[in-house]
N, C-alpha and C positions, 0 to 999 in steps of 0.2 A: 594619427588616431584622435578622434574627438573624445576626450575622457569624460565629458559631460553626458554622453549617450552610450558609452561602452559598458556592457555587462561585465561582471567579474566571474570567471569560471574557476571553481575550486574543487580540487581533488582531495578528499578526506580519507586518510589511511587509518584503519583500525585493526587492533589485534585483541582477540579474546582468548587468552592462553588456557583457560579452564573449560573451553567449549569443545565438544567432540563431533557435533553434527551440524549440518547446514540449517536444519530446522531450529535448533537451539540458538544458533547465531542470529537467525532472523528474529526470533523472539526477543533476544537481548537488544536488538537494534530497532525494533518496531517504533518506539517513541520518537527516535531521531528521524527515521524514515518518514513517519507520518508528519512530522514538523516540517521537514525540508522538501518533500516531494521531489527527490533527486531525479536527474535525467538518466543516470545509470546507477545500478547497484550490482556489485559483483561479490560473490562469496567463494572462498576456496580454503581447503585445509592447508595449514602451514607445512612447508617442506620439513619432513622429519630430520633432515640433515642440515637445516638452516638455523638461523639465530633465533627465530620465533617459534612458538608452539601454539597448539590449539587451532583457531580459525582466524583467517584474515578477511577483512571486509573493506571494500573500497567504494566510495560514493562520489559521483560527479554532480555538483549542484551549481546553478547559475544564479547570481545575485544581481539585482538591478543597481544602477548607479545610486549613490547616496544623494540626498538633497544637498543642493549647493556644492556639487562635486568640485574639488580643487582642480586646477589645470594641470598641476604636477602629477604625472602618472603614479608615482609611488604613494603620494598622499591620497589620490583618488582610490587606489586599491585598498589602502588602509581604512579609509572611511567606509567603503562598501562592505568590507569583510569583518569589521569590528564586532557587530552583533552576533554573527555566526561564530566567531572565535570564542566569544564569551559563552555562547550556548554550548559549545563543545567542552567547556571546562578548561580552556586554555587562557593564556595571558596575552592580550592584544599587543603589549609592548614587546613581546618576543618575536613578532613577525619581522622577518629580515627581507628587505627589498634587495633583489639581485643587482649588484653594482653595474654589470655590463648590460643588463636588461631591466630598466627601471619600471617596466609594466609587469614584472613577475616577482613573486615573493615566495618564501617558504617559512614554515614554523614547525619546530620540534617541541613536543610536550616535555615538561619536566618529568624525568624518569620516575621520580618518587611519586608524583601525582598519578602517573599512569599505573604504576604498580599497585597503588592503593585504591584503584578503581574510581578516581575522582574525575576522569574524563569520559565524555559521552561515548558509549559503545566501544570503549577501549581505544579512543582516538590517540594516536601517538605522533602524527605528523599531518601536515596539509601543504599543498602546493596551490598557489593562486596565480592567475594571470588575467590581465585586462584584455577582453576581446577575443580570447581563444582558449581552448582546452590546453592547460599547461603541459600535457603529455604529447599533444599532437599539433602544436602551434607551428605554422609555417615560419621560416626564418624572417620573411618579410610580412609578418602579421599586421604591421601598421597599414599595409596597402589593402587589407581585406575589410569588407563591410562586416559588421557584427552578425547581421542576419545570414550571411553566407557561411558562417562557422557553426550554426546551430546543428546539432546532431539530428540525423534523419530517423524517424520512427520512434514511437514511444517505447519505454522500457518493457521488455517482455514480448514485443511484437516480433514478427518474422524478420523485420529490419533492425531490431534493437538488440540490446545485450542479452545475456544468457537467461534461461528460464528461472533462475533463482531470484532475479529482479521481479519477475511476474509473481513468484511465490510471495515475496515481501508485500506486494500490493494486494494480493489475495488475502493475506493474513491481516493487514491493517485496514482494508476497506470494509464497508458495511455490506452485509448480505441479508437476504430474505430467504428463510427456509420454510417451505410448506410441506406438510405431510397430510395428504388427503386420504379420506376413507370412502370407498365406493361399495355399493351393494347392487346385486341384480344385474351385473354386467360382466363381460369377459375380462381377463387380465389385459388383453390388448386395448380394449375399450377404456379401462381404467387409466392406462398410461396415456391414451390419446386425450381423454377428458382433462387429465391433469396438465398435460402439455398446453392445451388450449386455454385453460384457466390461468396458468403461469404466464403465458404470452400476453393475455389481456391485462392481468394485474401488472406485469412489468411495463407494458405500454402506458397504462393509466398512471402508475405511481412512480416509475423510474425513468420513463422516456423510452423512445424506440431504440432498438439496436442493442439492448443490454444482453449480457450473456445469461443463458438459461440452461441448466443441466437437469435432466429428468431421469429418475431411476427407471430402467427398462424392464426390470423383473419385479412385479409387485410382491409385497409381503402379505401375510395372512394374519388377521387378528383372530382372537379366540371366538368372537361372535360370528365368524364367517365372512366378514367384510375384507376387502382388499385395501392395502395401504400402498401409496406411491409417494416418494419423496421428490421434491423439486428445489433447486437452489438458484436464486437470482442474484446477480451482482458480480463483482463488488461495485459500489458507488462511493463517491467522496462526499457523502452527506451524513450529518449526525444521525445516529440510530433513532432518537425520538422523532425526528422529522420524517424519517423513512417509515416508521411505524404508523404515524398519523396518515401519511399518504396511502400506504397499503390498506389500512383500515377503511379509509374512505372509498378506495377502489373496491374492496370486498363488499361493502354495503351497496355500492352501485350494482354489483353483480348478483345481488340477492342473498347475501350472507349476513348472519347475525352473530355478534359476539355473545358467548354464553358464560365464559368465565376466564379469569386470569390463571395462568399456570405458574406454579412455584419454580424457583431456580434463579440462576444468575443472569439469564437472558430476558429480553423483553418478549414475553410469551403469552399467548392466549389461545383459547379454543373457540371454534366457530362452527355453526351449523347452517345448512342451506335452508332457506325458507321457500325455495321454489322447486326443489327436487320432489318428485312424486313417485316413490316406490323404487326407482332404479336410477343409478347415476352417482354423482358425488354428493354425499349427505353431510359430511363433516370434514374439518381440517384443523390441524394445529399449526399455529403461526409463531415463528421465532425470528427476531431481528437482533443482530449483533455483528460485531466485527468478526472477521474470519478466524482469528486466533481463539476468541471466546467460543465460537461454534465448534472449533476443532477440540478444545479442551472439554466442552460439554459432551461431545460425542465419545471422546476417550473415557470419560467418567460414566458413560451410560445414561446421561440425562436426556 
């Protein structure tokens, strides 16, 4: 194996003993997931008859070789993983290179540090290996090219790990929420117009192929107008940049910003300058990460 070009695959094992649900576990681990963009994320409730309680979280992340990578496999692995180990709240010196397999290593957190909550997302251990997943490495891993060992399919895809990994990305990624107001049209027409607007905004501001969800049963405002919600994303772009791009796209579509809306999200109210009596006449725009949108919805904001 050429250690100068071999990636380091790291399995991070976490335990959140006071967490009861997958959603709460995701919330606890969002900062770490956002930082690492792991290849796999798995959540599961701890076995009630096992040694651990609460929720277990496992992440697989892939690290590039460190600059000036040493030729010795153990030293190369240490150099690549040192920054991650520190990020996890662990001690790099505690990394133990496996004697019979010098391109693999393990690290156990100090139990007192873990119990006091000083490790990221409740990290209690990690396993690392040069060139292969430490859980699924072939015995003759040295004969494999690194690119042949890359997992197929993104997290949350039909070919990837379970749907909780997709949930983690949905909560950490930035979304665009539109709530349109329509007058003088049927409910079906209000939904269709909102879908068309969301597709155009998504294409202009977020690029083609982005996920779009549109409410199929319109709501009714007190003034007789219909309201339809649409959600675009997630995208891995900062919320202010997304807001700027969506605002520019709305202006190109003939919309005018009339006021900022209060609250924890990047929110504003817009009105159409081209609608004449019937169609979409106004909308509320919200831009935020998925977790903030979820909390705002739960709080009725």
